C-alpha positions in Angstrom: -74.5 47.9 15.8 -76.8 50.7 13.9 -80.6 50.4 14.4 -81.9 51.7 11.1 -85.5 52.0 12.7 -84.1 54.6 15.2 -84.2 57.8 13.7 -81.7 59.2 16.4 -78.9 56.4 15.5 -79.8 57.1 12.0 -79.4 60.4 12.0 -76.2 60.4 14.4 -74.5 57.3 12.2 -75.0 59.6 8.5 -73.7 62.7 10.2 -70.1 60.7 11.2 -70.1 59.4 8.0 -70.5 63.1 6.2 -68.0 64.0 8.8 -65.7 61.2 7.7 -65.9 61.9 4.2 -65.3 65.8 4.6 -62.0 64.6 6.4 -60.8 62.6 3.5 -61.7 65.3 1.0 -60.1 68.0 3.4 -57.1 65.6 3.5 -57.3 65.0 0.0 -57.2 69.2 -0.6 -54.1 69.1 1.5 -52.2 66.6 -0.6 -53.3 68.0 -3.4 -51.4 71.2 -2.5 -48.2 69.6 -2.1 -48.3 67.3 -5.3 -51.1 68.4 -7.4 -49.8 70.1 -10.6 -52.1 72.7 -11.3 -52.2 73.3 -7.2 -48.9 75.8 -7.6 -50.7 77.6 -10.1 -53.3 78.5 -7.1 -50.7 78.6 -4.0 -48.2 80.9 -5.3 -51.1 84.0 -5.6 -51.7 82.9 -2.1 -49.6 85.1 0.6 -49.5 82.1 2.9 -46.2 79.8 2.7 -47.2 76.7 0.9 -46.5 74.3 4.0 -49.7 76.2 5.8 -51.8 75.6 2.6 -50.7 71.9 2.9 -50.8 71.4 7.0 -53.8 73.3 7.5 -56.4 71.1 5.1 -54.5 68.1 6.5 -55.2 68.9 10.3 -58.8 69.9 9.7 -59.2 66.5 7.3 -57.9 64.5 10.7 -59.8 66.3 12.7 -63.2 65.4 11.2 -62.0 62.1 10.7 -61.3 61.3 14.5 -64.6 63.5 15.3 -66.6 60.6 12.2 -64.9 58.0 14.3 -66.0 59.3 17.5 -69.3 59.7 16.2 -69.5 56.3 15.2 -68.5 54.9 18.3 -71.1 56.9 20.3 -73.7 55.7 17.9 -72.8 52.0 18.2 -71.4 51.5 22.1 -73.6 54.4 23.4 -70.2 55.1 25.6 -71.1 58.7 27.7 -67.1 59.6 26.8 -67.5 58.8 23.0 -70.7 61.0 22.8 -69.3 63.9 24.9 -66.3 64.0 22.8 -68.1 63.8 19.8 -70.2 66.7 20.8 -67.8 68.8 22.2 -65.3 68.6 18.8 -68.7 69.4 16.5 -69.3 72.7 19.0 -65.2 73.3 18.7 -65.5 73.3 15.1 -68.6 75.3 14.8 -66.9 78.1 16.7 -64.3 77.8 14.6 -66.5 77.7 11.2 -68.6 80.9 12.8 -65.5 83.0 13.8 -63.8 82.4 10.2 -67.0 83.4 9.0 -67.4 86.0 10.6 -63.6 87.3 9.9 -64.0 86.8 6.3 -67.3 89.2 6.1 -66.0 91.9 8.2 -62.7 92.2 6.3 -63.3 90.7 3.3 -62.4 94.3 2.0 -59.1 94.5 3.6 -58.4 90.8 2.4 -58.7 92.3 -0.8 -56.8 95.1 -0.9 -53.5 93.0 0.7 -54.5 90.5 -1.6 -53.7 93.1 -4.2 -50.4 94.9 -2.5 -49.0 91.1 -2.8 -49.7 90.6 -5.8 -48.8 94.4 -7.2 -45.6 94.0 -4.9 -45.2 90.1 -6.1 -45.3 91.0 -9.9 -43.1 94.0 -9.7 -40.5 91.7 -7.8 -40.4 88.1 -8.8 -42.2 88.0 -12.2 -40.0 86.2 -14.4 -37.6 85.4 -11.6 -40.1 83.1 -10.1 -40.9 80.3 -12.0 -44.1 79.0 -9.8 -45.4 82.9 -9.5 -44.9 83.2 -13.7 -46.7 80.5 -14.5 -49.5 81.1 -11.8 -49.7 84.7 -13.9 -49.4 83.0 -17.3 -52.2 80.9 -16.6 -54.8 83.4 -15.1 -54.1 86.1 -17.6 -54.7 83.1 -20.3 -57.2 81.7 -18.2 -59.3 85.2 -17.4 -58.1 87.0 -20.9 -56.8 89.6 -18.9 -53.3 91.4 -18.3 -51.2 92.1 -14.8 -52.8 92.7 -11.5 -54.7 95.9 -12.0 -53.9 96.5 -15.6 -51.4 95.9 -18.4 -49.5 99.2 -16.5 -47.9 96.8 -13.8 -45.6 95.7 -16.0 -44.0 98.9 -16.6 -42.6 99.3 -13.3 -41.7 95.2 -12.9 -38.0 93.9 -12.6 -39.2 91.8 -15.5 -38.8 94.4 -18.6 -35.4 95.3 -17.6 -34.4 92.2 -19.1 -37.1 91.1 -22.0 -37.9 92.8 -25.1 -41.3 92.6 -24.6 -43.4 95.4 -22.7 -46.0 92.6 -21.9 -45.9 89.0 -21.7 -47.0 87.1 -24.5 -50.1 85.7 -22.3 -51.3 89.5 -22.2 -52.0 89.1 -25.9 -54.9 87.5 -27.9 -53.4 84.2 -28.9 -53.6 82.2 -32.1 -53.5 79.2 -30.0 -56.2 80.3 -27.1 -57.8 77.1 -27.8 -55.4 74.7 -26.6 -54.9 73.8 -23.2 -51.3 74.7 -22.8 -51.7 77.8 -24.7 -50.3 79.7 -21.8 -47.2 77.6 -21.5 -46.4 78.4 -25.6 -48.6 81.5 -26.0 -48.4 82.7 -29.7 -49.6 86.0 -30.2 -52.1 86.6 -33.0 -50.1 90.5 -33.7 -47.5 90.6 -31.5 -46.5 94.6 -32.3 -49.9 95.6 -31.8 -49.9 93.8 -28.4 -46.4 95.2 -27.2 -47.7 99.0 -28.1 -47.6 101.0 -25.4 -49.1 104.0 -27.0 -52.4 102.8 -26.3 -54.5 103.7 -29.6 -53.7 99.9 -30.6 -54.6 97.9 -28.1 -57.3 95.8 -29.6 -54.8 92.4 -29.6 -53.8 92.8 -25.7 -56.1 92.8 -22.7 -56.7 96.0 -21.3 -58.1 94.4 -18.0 -56.3 93.4 -14.6 -56.9 89.8 -13.2 -57.4 91.1 -9.9 -61.2 91.8 -10.3 -61.5 88.6 -12.7 -59.7 86.6 -10.0 -61.9 87.7 -7.3 -65.0 87.3 -9.3 -63.5 83.6 -9.9 -63.0 82.9 -6.0 -66.5 84.1 -5.5 -67.9 82.1 -7.6 -66.3 79.2 -5.9 -67.2 80.5 -2.7 -71.2 80.7 -3.7 -71.2 77.6 -5.6 -69.8 75.6 -2.3 -72.2 78.2 -0.1 -74.9 75.5 -0.4 -73.0 72.6 0.6 -70.9 74.3 3.4 -74.6 75.4 4.9 -75.7 71.9 4.4 -72.5 70.9 6.5 -73.3 73.5 9.2 -76.9 72.2 9.6 -75.6 68.3 10.0 -73.5 69.3 12.5 -76.0 71.3 14.4 -78.0 68.2 14.4 -75.5 66.1 15.1 -75.1 68.0 18.2 -78.6 67.5 18.8 -78.7 63.9 18.1 -75.7 63.7 20.2 -77.6 65.5 23.7 -80.7 62.4 22.3 -78.1 59.9 23.0 -76.8 61.3 25.6 -80.4 61.1 27.6 -80.8 57.7 26.4 -77.8 56.9 27.9 -78.8 58.5 31.3 -82.6 56.9 31.0 -80.8 53.5 30.4 -78.2 54.4 33.4 -81.4 55.5 36.0 -82.9 52.2 34.7 -79.8 49.5 35.1 -79.6 51.2 38.5 -83.0 50.9 39.6 -83.3 47.3 38.2 -80.2 46.5 40.2 -81.5 48.1 43.5 -84.9 46.2 42.6 -82.5 43.1 42.8 -80.3 44.1 45.9 -83.8 44.6 47.5 -85.1 41.0 46.0 -81.6 39.3 47.4 -82.1 41.3 50.9 -85.8 40.0 51.3 -84.5 36.5 49.9 -81.6 36.7 52.9 -84.3 37.7 55.1 -86.6 35.1 54.3 -83.8 32.7 54.4 -82.5 34.0 58.1 -86.4 33.5 59.1 -86.3 30.6 58.1 -83.3 29.1 59.6 -83.8 30.9 62.7 -87.5 29.1 62.5 -85.4 26.2 62.0 -83.6 26.7 65.3 -86.6 26.9 67.5 -88.4 24.3 66.0 -85.1 22.1 66.9 -84.9 24.1 70.3 -88.6 23.2 70.7 -87.7 19.6 70.0 -84.9 19.7 72.4 -87.4 20.9 75.1 -89.5 18.5 74.4 -86.6 15.8 74.7 -86.0 17.3 77.9 -89.2 17.1 79.2 -89.7 13.6 78.1 -86.3 13.1 80.3 -87.4 14.7 83.3 -90.9 12.8 83.0 -88.8 9.1 82.6 -86.9 10.1 85.5 -90.1 11.4 87.7 -91.1 7.9 87.0 -88.0 6.6 88.2 -88.0 8.3 91.3 -91.4 7.5 92.0 -90.5 4.1 91.0 -87.4 4.1 93.6 -89.7 5.8 96.3 -92.3 2.9 96.2 -89.5 0.8 96.3 -87.9 2.4 99.5 -91.6 2.2 100.8 -91.8 -1.6 99.6 -88.3 -2.2 101.8 -89.5 -0.2 104.7 -92.7 -1.8 105.0 -90.8 -5.3 105.0 -88.5 -4.0 107.5 -91.2 -3.6 109.4 -92.4 -7.0 109.2 -89.3 -8.3 109.7 -89.4 -6.3 112.9 -92.7 -7.2 114.3 -91.8 -11.0 113.5 -88.5 -10.1 115.4 -90.2 -8.8 118.0 -93.2 -11.7 117.9 -90.5 -13.7 118.3 -88.9 -12.6 121.2 -92.2 -12.1 123.3 -92.2 -15.9 122.1 -89.1 -17.2 123.7 -89.9 -14.7 126.9 -93.1 -16.8 127.6 -90.9 -20.0 127.3 -88.7 -18.9 129.5 -91.6 -17.6 131.7 -93.1 -21.0 131.5 -89.8 -22.9 132.2 -88.6 -20.9 135.1 -92.2 -21.4 136.3 
């Protein structure tokens, strides 16, 4: 259970909840790229397969969700294995975020140039042939009021112009139905003739700016809007690592106190056993002493019996002596009688 009065547990539990929520959002983003109606409009302009755009957010979401579950277990169970895994996953994800940020920061110009090359090449080769890419270009031309990647001249060398009656897509034109949400799917130009004019002197009804810079500005706006959220998320991860260290120290302290308690309990048991053994030894000594007393009393009784036997022997000897004297007197009397008779 989470003790809300404990700030360390409260912060760790909050970090775990944020991680699980972020994991859910990331997984939903991956599924959105897979099933969303407008996701293809963005995915077609990114030089990566759609499968990667789907798999990467889902993998990140599962990773964050697992980290959040481990964080919850680390708070509620206070087991070293859960806390260590939670901290390790946070540190790994922090390293991933730092490396990704450094890569984007140092190679942002190269990324922009690679994106420009990719979009220009695809506009020349696949516009009008690839339905998803064509829809993306039409949508962003309508959304940002632009034409082409770098300029409307990108269409002059495209495959699309070879089988079309137009020089430029209608989404490059100023539209009558511009206020409609689906205007890019069925564009209606205000003046199709001035829009399709290639002379360059009457371009008021055709957008002259390329879409690349508007697309990059839009991307940077999204990044900057999410930057505070990203910084808060990174800060929460750092706080989660620090609170994980605190929980580990708390676990160490509890284990130390538990070991100390067990040691003291063993000492008490040992002392009790020693006292019990001493008590048993004392009882044994008492029994031995009682036995010695009984043996001594028996010896005393035997000695008294010997004394009585000796006295009886003395009395018998005295009786024998008296009988002997009596016999001697009787003999002398007989002898005297015989002597008188012979005289």
